[in-house]
VOSEFI-287564 format. One record per residue (C-alpha): y, z, x. Coordinates in steps of 0.05 Angstrom, whole numbers, plus 32768, in hexadecimal, padded with zeros to 4 digits. Each point is the difference from the previous one (the first is absolute). Layout:
BEGIN
YZX...
//
This chain:
BEGIN
824380FD7FE57FC97FE87FD27FFA7FB6800C80297FEB803C7FC77FF1802F7FD97FDF7FC980397FD17FF380087FF080497FBB7FEF80167FD37FF37FC57FF57FB7800F7FFA800D804A7FC980327FF47FDD7FD57FCD7FFB7FC880337FF1802D803B7FC2801E7FE07FDD7FBD800280067FF080487FD28007803B8020803C80217FE48026803B8023804280107FE3802D8035800E804A7FF8803F801A80207FF6802580417FFB804B7FFB800D803780317FC3802680167FF780447FDE7FEA803E80267FCF80107FC97FC77FDD7FDD80067FF37FC7804B7FFB7FFC8023801D7FC3803C7FD47FF380227FC08017804A7FF28002800D7FC07FD9804C80017FF9803880208028804A7FFC7FEF8033802880267FF0804280227FB780117FF67FDE802E80327FBC801E800B7FE8803E80237FB77FFF80147FD7803E7FF47FF58009804A804A7FF58013804280247FF780317FC6800280137FCF7FC97FF97FB7801380147FC17FDA7FCC7FE67FCF7FED7FB780067FE17FCD7FD37FB380057FFE7FFD804380247FC280287FEE8003804B7FF27FD0803B7FFF7FF980417FDB80388030801480327FCA8011804480077FE0802F7FC87FE9804A80097FF180317FCE7FE380498004801180407FF17FDB80057FBA7FE17FB87FF280137FBD7FF27FDE7FB77FFC80157FBD7FEB7FE37FBC801C80147FBC7FE37FEC7FCB80367FFF7FBA7FEF80177FE1800C7FBB80307FD07FDD803C80287FE680447FE68016803B802F8005804A7FEF800680308033801F804980067FEE8038801480308000804880197FB680087FF37FCC8024802B7FB57FFF7FF67FC5801D80257FBF7FD97FFE7FC4802C7FF17FC17FD780047FC67FE77FD77FD880317FD77FBA7FF07FE980077FBA801D802B7FE97FC6803E802C7FF3803E7FF9802C802D803D7FFF8045800A801C803A80327FFD80437FE97FE6802F802E802480417FE47FE5801C7FC17FE07FE27FCD7FD17FBD7FDD80017FEB7FC67FD37FB47FF97FFD7FD57FC67FEA7FB5800E7FF97FCE7FD97FD77FC08027800F7FF080427FDC800A8041802680107FE2804480448021800E801B80477FFE80498010800F8012804880118045801E7FFB801D80458006800180087FB57FC77FD77FE47FC57FD580147FF57FBC7FDF7FBA7FE47FFA80057FB57FF47FCE7FE27FD0800A7FB6800F80497FFC7FED80477FF08014803B802E800280378025802580038045801F8042801E8016800580428026804480237FFC80158042801D7FE780297FC57FD17FD47FD87FD37FC47FFD80087FC87FCD7FC47FD47FEE80087FC07FD77FC47FD57FEC800A7FB77FF17FB77FF17FF17FBE802580047FF2804A80058014803880307FEA80498000803A802C80157FEA804680148017803F80247FEA80497FFF8026800B7FBE7FDE7FC97FD87FF17FB67FF980177FC57FD77FE37FBA7FF680347FC980007FF57FBA7FE480297FC080048048800A7FEB8001804C80098025802B80327FF8804980168027803380287FDF8036802B8027803B801D7FEC803A802C7FD680327FD97FFE7FD67FC17FCC7FD27FE280127FB67FFB80247FEF7FBF800F7FBD7FDE80477FE6800380227FC27FE3801B7FCC803180297FC87FE17FEF7FBD801E7FCF801D80347FFA7FBE80268049800780147FE88036802F7FDE7FCC802C803B7FD0800680008013804A7FBD7FDD800680177FBD7FE4800A7FC3802C80437FDD7FF780017FBB8020803D7FF0802B803A7FDA7FE08039800580317FF97FDE804280288019803B7FFE7FE3804680158028803E802F7FC98017802980097FC180188043801B8023800680447FE3802F80338026803F8011800880497FF1801C7FF67FBA7FDB7FFD7FBE7FF27FB680097FDE800B80427FD780387FE07FEA7FD17FC87FEF7FCA80337FD2803180247FE380167FBE7FEF7FB97FEA7FDE7FF280427FD5803E7FF77FF17FEF7FB77FE87FBB80137FCE8020802E7FE7802E7FC9801E803D8021801F80247FC4800D80408028802C7FDB803180207FD87FC9801880407FDD801180238040802C7FC78016802E80087FC47FFD804B7FFB80458007801F80237FD37FCD802C802D7FD47FF87FFE7FB5804B7FF77FFC7FFB7FBA801C80237FCF7FD47FD17FC4800B7FD37FF07FC47FD67FD3802D7FE7803D80277FEB80257FC17FDC7FC27FE57FDA7FFB80427FED80497FFF7FEB7FFC7FB77FD17FC680107FE38028803A7FF6803C7FD27FDC7FD57FCC7FD27FE780377FE5804880078002800F7FB5803E802D7FFF80197FE67FBD802F803A7FF180247FFD804380037FB47FFB802080047FBB8036802E801C80107FCF803880037FC67FCE803180277FD580298010803F80037FB6801180177FEE7FB9803580378002801C7FDF803E7FFB7FBA7FE37FF27FFD7FB47FEF7FB680077FD18004803B7FC87FCE7FF67FCC801F802F800480427FDA7FF27FDD7FBF7FC77FDB80217FE0804280158009801D7FBA7FDF7FC27FE37FC38009802C7FF980487FEB80047FEB7FB67FCC7FCA800A7FD280348020800B802D7FC47FEF7FC67FD180467FFD7FE380027FB58003803D7FF17FD6802B803280257FE57FE5804280167FB97FED804580197FEB800A802580417FE87FC48029802F7FD27FDB80398031800F7FEB7FFE804980037FB4800180427FFF7FDA801E803280317FE97FD7803C7FE77FBA7FEF7FF17FF280497FD4803E800B7FB87FF080107FEE80497FF0801D7FFA7FBA7FD87FC07FF57FC08021801A800B80397FCE800E7FCE7FC97FBF7FDB80107FD980417FF78022800D7FBD7FF47FB97FE97FB7800380127FFA80437FDD801B7FDC7FC27FCD7FC7800A80337FCC80147FDF7FE6803F80257FBF80038042802680027FE5802E80367FEE7FC4802B80457FE37FF68021804180147FD880058040800B7FB78013804A800E7FF97FF8804080297FE27FDC803C80337FCA7FFA8039803280037FDF802B80357FCF7FD680287FF7803880337FE980327FCC7FB7800C80107FF6802B7FC1801A7FC87FD37FCE7FCF80217FC780317FF78012800A7FB780047FB47FF77FBA7FFB801D7FE980327FCB801B7FD67FC77FE37FC0801C7FBD80238001800B80137FB780067FB67FF27FC27FF3802B802B7FD3802D7FD98012803E80217FD38033804680147FEB7FEC804A80017FE37FFB8046803E7FDB801A802E80367FE27FD58038801C80007FE18046804B7FFA7FFC800680497FEE7FD58016803A80257FD38031804080227FEB7FE5804680037FB7800B8016800A804C7FFD800E80037FB57FC180187FDE800D7FDC7FBE80037FBD80227FBD800E80227FE180157FBD80167FC07FDE7FEB7FD7803B7FBB80207FFC7FF77FEC7FB8801B7FBA800E7FCD7FF780387FC980197FD280117FCA7FCD7FFA7FCE80397FBC801C8014801C801180457FDE80448001800B80118049804B7FF87FFA7FFF80267FBE7FDC803C801E803180038039803B7FFE7FD07FE480377FD47FF0802D803A80467FF6801B801E800F7FBC7FD980417FFB80188015804680487FF07FEF800180227FBB7FC4802C7FF5801780127FB97FFC7FB87FE67FC67FFF7FCE7FFC7FB47FFD7FE97FF780477FCA80337FF47FEC7FDD7FC07FFB7FBE80257FD4802080347FD4801D7FC97FF87FBD7FDE7FEE7FE180427FC98032800D7FE57FF77FB980007FB5800A7FD58005803E7FCF802B7FDA801580468014800F801B7FBB80008049801480337FF98038802A7FD07FD7800280317FC6801480378031803C7FD7801780157FF57FB87FFB804B7FF38030800B803A802E7FCB7FE1800180277FBE801280408024803A7FDC8022801B7FEA7FBD7FE180297FC880277FDF7FC87FED7FB980117FDA7FE77FC47FE67FC180217FE18023803C7FDE802F7FD07FE37FC57FDB7FE47FE680417FE3804480107FE080007FBB7FE17FBE80117FE4801C80407FE2803C7FDB7FE37FCF7FCE7FDF7FD980377FE38041801B7FE7800E7FB9802B803D7FFA80157FF17FB9802180437FF0802E7FFB803C800F7FB77FEF800F800C7FB6801180477FEF802980078040801E7FC1801D80037FCF7FC6801A80337FD080348019803180157FB8800F80097FF57FB5802D803D7FFD80297FEE803D800F7FB97FE97FF17FF97FB580147FB680027FCF7FEB80357FC27FDD7FE47FD9800780417FDF80447FF37FEF7FEC7FB97FE07FC180197FD4802380337FF180397FD27FE77FCE7FCD7FCF7FE580327FE9804680127FF780157FB87FD87FC27FF07FD0800E80387FF780487FEA7FED7FEC7FB98043800B7FDF80137FBA7FEA802B80167FC5802D8027802F7FFD7FC6803080187FD17FCA803B802E7FF18014800380497FF97FB58006802C7FF57FC380338030801E7FFE7FD98041800C7FC07FDA803980207FDA8021801880417FF27FC1802780437FE17FEF8020803C80217FE77FE5804280017FB67FEF80297FF1803D7FC48008802E7FC27FF97FD67FE17FD27FCC8022800D7FBE7FC1800E7FDA7FC0802880097FEE7FFC80498018802B8039801C7FDB803C7FD4802580317FD17FC980157FC4802C800D800580237FBE80087FC07FD97FB97FED80117FE7803C7FD97FE17FED7FBE803580127FCD7FDC7FD97FCB7FC880348002802D80307FD980037FCF7FC77FB77FEF80067FE980497FFD802880097FC07FE97FBE7FE3804A7FEA7FFE7FF77FBE802580317FDB7FD38036803180157FEE7FF2804880067FB57FF3804680087FE580178026803E7FDC7FCF802E80217FC37FE08044802180067FF5801080497FE97FBA801480397FDE7FDB80338031801E7FE57FFA80477FCF7FC8800C7FFB801480497FE280437FEF7FB67FFE80147FEE803E7FD8801C7FE37FC07FD17FC580077FC4802D80108011802D7FC680037FC37FD27FBE7FE5801B7FDD80427FF2801D80047FBA7FEB7FB97FEF7FB7801480087FFE801C7FB980197FC07FDE7FD17FC77FEB80067FBC80228032801A80347FD47FF6803D802C7FCB8020803C802B7FF57FDD803D801D7FE67FE2804080417FD9800B802A803F7FFC7FCF80208031800A7FC68030804C80067FFC7FFA804A800D7FD57FF5803D80317FCE801E803B802F7FF57FDF80408016800F802480417FC98018802E7FD680357FDE7FBB801F7FFD7FF67FF67FB57FC37FD47FF77FF97FCB7FCB7FBF800B7FDB7FD87FC0800A7FF87FF07FB7804A80087FF080107FBE80227FCC7FDB7FD880077FE27FBB7FCA7FF07FCC7FDB8041800B7FD87FFD7FBE7FDB80417FF480218023803B804080037FD77FDF80127FBE801E804680017FE0804480067FD5800A803D80197FCB802F80457FF17FE580337FE98032802D8037801B8034800280367FFA80328038801D80447FED7FF28021804380367FDA8026802880288033804B80057FF5800B7FFF804B7FE97FC580287FDD801B803E7FCD7FEB80327FB980187FF47FC17FF27FDA7FF480047FB57FBD7FFC7FDD7FFC7FF07FB67FC47FEC7FD77FE87FFD7FB97FB980037FE47FEA7FF47FB87FBF80027FD97FF57FF27FB77FD07FE67FCB7FE47FBA80007FF18006804A804B8001800F801780178044803C7FEF802B802380118042803D7FE580227FE17FBB800E7FC57FF87FD17FF780027FB57FC07FF67FD97FEB80077FB87FCB7FE77FD080357FF87FCA7FFF800F7FB67FD07FCA7FE97FCE7FCE801B801D7FD380378040802880077FF1801B804580317FFB803A7FFD800B804B80407FFC8027800E800B804A804880018014801C800C804680467FFF801C801E80068046804B8004800A802C8005803D804C80048004802E7FFD803C804980127FFD80237FD88037804280217FEF801F80237FC480147FBB7FE87FC07FDA800D7FB9800F7FEC7FC17FD680017FBC800D7FE07FBB7FE27FFA7FC9800D7FCD7FB87FEC7FF87FDC80077FBE7FB87FF37FED7FDF80007FBC7FB97FF27FEB7FF180047FB67FC37FF57FD6800180097FB47FE57FE97FBE80277FEE7FC2803580367FFB802A7FE27FCA8001802F7FC57FF97FD67FC1800980197FB97FB87FF67FEA7FD08026802E7FCD7FC8800280357FCD80137FF77FFC804C7FDE7FD780357FBF802580127FF17FD5803C80457FF7801F80088017804880417FFF802780068005804C803F8001802A800E800A804980487FFE8019801E80098045804B8007800280308004803B8049800F7FF4803B800380308043801B7FEB80438014801B8043801F7FEF80437FF98022804080227FEA803F7FDC80158022803D7FE27FEA80357FCE80197FD27FC97FE27FC0801A7FB47FFD800B7FD07FC780097FB680057FF17FC97FD080147FB77FFB7FEE7FC87FD280137FBB80077FDF7FC07FDA800E7FC280057FD57FBA7FE6800B7FD380077FC37FBC7FEF7FE57FF580077FB57FC37FF17FD57FF180067FB67FBB7FF17FE77FDA800A7FBF7FB87FEC7FF87FFF80187FB8803D7FDC7FE78001800A7FB480257FC27FEB7FCE7FC97FED7FF17FCD801C801A801E80417FCC8031801A801B800F804580427FFF802480128004804980477FFF801D80108007804A8041800180277FED7FFF8049802E800C803B803F7FFC7FD8803C800A802C804480147FE6804080188020804380167FE7804280098024803C80237FE380458013801A802F802C7FD880478018800C801A80407FE0804B800B7FFC801F803F7FE5804980107FF0802680317FD380097FCC7FC97FC47FD480047FBC7FF880217FE17FBD80107FB67FF2800B7FF07FB980177FC27FE1801C7FD67FC3800E7FB57FF780037FCA7FCD800D7FB780077FEB7FC77FD280117FB980017FE57FCA7FD2801B7FC080077FD97FCB7FDD7FD77FDA80197FC47FB97FE57FFD7FE1800A7FBD7FB97FF27FE87FEB80057FB87FB780017FEB7FF77FDA7FBF7FC280007FD47FF97FBB7FE37FC47FE77FD77FC27FF9802B7FE07FBD800F7FF57FD17FDF803C80137FD5802D8011803A8003801580497FF2804A7FF280248032802C80377FE2802B8036801C802D80467FE57FF9802C800A803E804C80007FFF803480098036804780187FF3803380038037802F803B800380307FE680358043801D7FEE804480008022803080307FDF804980068014802A80387FE3804980168006802680367FDB803F802A7FFD800E803E7FD6804580217FFB800880477FE6804880077FEB802180457FF980487FEE7FF18000802C7FC27FF2804A80027FBA80127FE97FEF7FB77FF47FD47FD3802C7FFA7FB67FF17FC67FDA801D800B7FB580097FCD7FD780257FDD7FBE80067FC07FE980227FE47FBB800B7FB67FEF80087FE47FBE80187FB47FF480007FE07FC2801C7FBA7FEF80197FBC7FEC7FE97FEE802D7FC77FF17FF97FB680417FF47FDB80437FE38010803180148036803180357FE9804A80058010802180387FD88041802780037FFC80477FE4803F80237FE88003804D7FFE8030802C7FD97FFE804B7FFA802A803C7FEC7FF9804A80108033802D7FDE800A804B8000802F800C7FC57FF4804B80087FE68026803D7FBB800A7FE17FF97FBC7FDE7FE87FBF801F80037FBE7FDA7FDC7FC4801D7FFC7FB77FEA7FE87FC080227FED7FB87FF67FDF7FD680367FD17FC6800E7FC5800380307FCE7FCF801D7FC08023801380007FF3804A7FCB7FF180337FFA804280267FD48014803B7FE380457FF1802C80027FC2803B801A802880477FE7800480448018801880257FE57FC4801A80387FD27FCA80127FCF802D80167FC780427FF17FDE8023803E7FE47FBD802480007FD87FC97FDD7FC57FE3802780027FB780127FBC7FF5801F7FC7800C7FD07FB97FEF801480027FBC7FDE7FDC7FBF801080207FDB803A80377FCF7FEB800C80247FBE80487FF77FE9801E80397FD88040801C7FE38007804B7FF5803580217FD48003804C80028029803E7FF07FF7804B8009802280437FF87FEC803D802A801D80437FED80008045801F800C802E7FC57FFD804180277FE6801580447FBC80097FDE7FFE7FC67FCF7FFF7FB5800E7FF57FC37FD580077FB57FFE7FEE7FBF7FDF7FF37FBA801C7FF77FBD7FDC7FF27FBC801E7FE77FBB7FF07FDF7FCC802E7FFA7FB67FF17FCC7FE0802D7FEA7FBA80107FBB800680217FE07FC680267FB57FF47FFD7FCD7FCB80117FE47FDC7FC47FC57FD17FF9800E7FB77FF37FD57FC27FFA80127FEC80477FFD8045801F802B803F800580447FFD7FE1803F802A800A801780217FC0802C80397FE87FFC80367FCB803780297FE07FFA804B7FFD802D80377FE57FFF804A80108026803A7FE1800180438024801C80437FE77FFE8045801F801E80437FED7FF780438022801480487FF77FF580328039800B804B7FF97FF6803B802F8006803D7FD17FEF803180387FF78001804B7FB57FFA7FF87FFA7FCC7FC9800F7FB67FF97FF87FD97FBF80067FB67FF57FFB7FD07FC680027FB580067FF97FC37FD47FEC7FBC801D7FFC7FBF7FD97FE87FBD80197FFE7FC17FD67FE47FBE801B7FFB7FBB7FE27FDC7FCA80287FF27FB67FF67FB87FF77FEA7FF37FC8803180098030803A8000804A7FED7FDC802680377FDA802C7FCF803080097FC680287FD57FD18020803B7FDC8006804980148025803E7FE87FF680418026801E80447FF07FF6803B802E801A80477FF97FF1802C803E800C804A7FF67FFD802A803F8001804980138001801A80477FFD804880178013801A80457FFA80448020801E801480437FBC801980167FEC7FB680097FDA7FF87FBF80137FC97FD07FE27FDE7FC4800F7FC07FDA7FEB7FE47FBD80127FBC7FE47FED7FE87FBA800E7FB77FF37FFE7FDE7FBD7FF37FB5800380007FCC7FCA7FF27FB780107FF87FC37FD47FF87FB880147FDA7FC080047FD27FFB803C7FDE7FC780247FB58002800C7FE27FF480457FC97FD77FDF80337FCD7FE87FF480147FB7803D80017FD180318039800B7FF380417FDB8032802F7FE07FF9804A80088024804380007FF3804780178024804180057FE9803C80278014803E80287FEE800B80498009804180258007800A804B80008045801F7FFC80218043800C803E802A801D80008046800780358035802F7FF9803A7FE4801C8040802C8034802380347FEA803480007FB87FE57FBC7FF0801E7FED7FD67FC47FE580087FBA7FBF7FFE7FD87FFD7FDE7FBC7FCA7FFD7FCB80097FDC7FBE7FEA7FCA7FD1801B7FC07FE37FED7FF07FB87FE880487FFB7FDC7FF87FBE7FDE7FBF801380237FD87FCA7FE27FBB7FF680377FD07FEC80127FB87FFF803D7FED8029801A7FC280238022800F8042803A7FD1800C8005801680497FC07FDD80127FFF80158049801780497FF97FE3801F7FC1801E80417FE77FC7801C7FD47FB57FF97FFA7FD1800A7FC47FD6803180278008804880168007800E804A7FFC8046801D801B800380478011802E803980317FF2803880158024803F803C7FED802A800D801E8044803E7FFE802C7FFD801D8046802080228025
//
């Protein structure tokens, strides 16, 4: 009973939550009172009501409204659900009578339970009181069961708190406890073994056997009775269905009758009676396949997956041509995560029994699990054509229409399904998701609460309810109640761990969030048949949430990178994996091309959502904006985990020393030394249109205006250009699109146009005899077009693409030279020069990710670049082989290795669709255009325990760098050889739930040709960051990072003087305190980088995105997210 519905409809729901759904409220009968007290939300069988002003009992109907004093009674083999006006939902068992009291103090509903059993679900404190003849139960925001027998009352609490009291005493019950109250005695605790078995009557069992009236001849005999019963059942009339077969004697020797009656009993939750009928059928025919099929469904519902599969196999063996046996087998196979086999079973079922509407409906479910939308819709339409009065076919059809964005048809199908089978929780859940999608979170959550009451042991529905509570900022109900209960109901489902990790991160508990995320990763293979195998949940709305923030808060970005690489390589069509990787790249030097390229791929793959891209995230070369501390790049941690219509407002403001301030679109600072100021204005507008679930188009406009001095951080403090000024203005227009031929075959397209003006001038140029320098690139136009195809299969993934880039520009340079004055020379002269930058770049590539061996992924790829045009240097035509290996010899060990060649490409806005990494090793460093390089790398990442992580990475790069030399006849094209060695180790530890510790070692060794060295000919850098972060659930957190740096090298001089050697070692300390505002409205941060104002000498190899500064900066930042 724990995971059946979750297995059936997970993918359907994950897709349905994204779509534009409009669901008007169901019609309700007028109530003779205002306000009304309760609303009937589910009727099965004989359910009657007697109004306070009347003496007769009348049938209850769906959506009837009731007043204080009204009585409701539920007959034999019947069930009912009532939603009270102040939010509690109650489910009534057969033979139950209640009397509605009213509302006390505008918040507490009270009622009398006269007889029978009542399951209650309430998530607000002190809003329900249930009175019985023996005890009163005051509900404190809880969930439980109350049973009134002839001489006592039994109370069982599944979660929360209830005060049980009578004149003889009182007792407070908490989750997992039970009590008995008798006449004249105080309530006492009692032990109930497996208390949830007491609500088996409330569970929803989906239909498995399919009977048609025409299969049974009309007449007075048992077959005629069954025929009449089936006709009534198809209309949702359970009373008539049972009455029609009431005259059939139990001595009948037909197992088919007992199988039919057992399926009817399961439909109203009478598991004990159904089990007896199944046994009766087997006693008549020990090899009766339908009886085994029913037993298999019961075992699946009780999470006995192996036994369920055995029984289903027995059913198929007993009757290989039985569609019912194959339907049962498909459930058991899906419960055991064999979705391919489940699909095969159902295809065989419809082939054997093409008139079986239930088999077609089940086939539609499985097609939806594969995201095969057209096939699912065709199967669902076939099911409805065969039997429009079968509720399950309408439910599946509703979800199929949702995936096709046919919302009107979907609403009609859901409403029909609810009318036909008011106990089906999935139709209610679909309606709730629809209301949330159109922006009505409260009403949508209400529908999901009803769905939970209709199937209390459904872990997946509880996870969705937890998400709704999270969106309402009711964290206790989301976590302590729904997520935890979902974990208990289905311990192998990663879904609640995933969402609980997001919740805990946003409530300042990142260590616990990391543990839940690791648990979700561990469990993910348990649901690999319908979700990405690593890291990211398949719910499209939730995948846009910023998982990387968990790792960022802890300072464990390297761990996030490992998971991001795994996810992208496992499923290159997963947009969240690319976004996660883009966010994680922001902490690595010279990874700007990789970062913004992963962001582009994520945008092209993403579904419609309300999560904004911060304007500066799409830009590379941010200089001081990315220097850490006050204005460091961060991905949005306030993302909703439901996509819904509405308005969101998010903004960030920052102020710091050196006249530093920033907002969402503007950054300004005076910098750490003379002529290191920067002003940057960045704007972004983005629109996306989803033409169908398969096709999406988007357009983006970006603007950037930047003015800055010399921001390059040289080793010697006096080694800079005091008069250099840089100005840039760029206007960028991008169009993109995505089309999915199938979930495993997707094509992406991107066209980008850029118009730019760039100038660099220096009227105090320090290199004699040149005294001034002016460079201008006016009206440069560039465009890039790329098309990529993504193919995914169980054994290999293939990413292939083609691109063309064109740059049409001219560099006009003027150098002011001081020559001897007359009569010895001409004096000051200006020497103009013009350099064309007309470039035509063609690129083609293909990467194969091979998974033929368990736990091993081979990456084999090749790209080809061809550059022609009018630019300094020769045309280039270069093939680039790629080889990589990712191996998991043990579950917690990842070994990576790669070797590949790269030509630094011509890129518009530094973005490309080509894969940025091979086995987790970056390809696209921020090198000079046309640089040719080989990279050889290896790494090991190890999870020692759930609290301790470590790893080591080594790599070497051999580069051939082109540059423009000076010859006797003019500029010459030349090349320089460079070598780089990179090493990184890390150790991350979370010794407690409030503390995170990290230690890293980073080594960088560079050797460059003296004729072209870009600042250094020799460099060795050692860095040891040691970090400590503290978190408290109140919202307060603190961080402290001490970094030891040692650098030694030989450095060029801007004056043209001979290179100088130098070395320095020093400690820098960064610290800060942050407070998260209540209800996730934002946070306030104060802190300092280089706290002790350490003056040091350091050469920054990432020239355009420095990581540290030799100057202290105190800062304050506030981030707001509304509503």
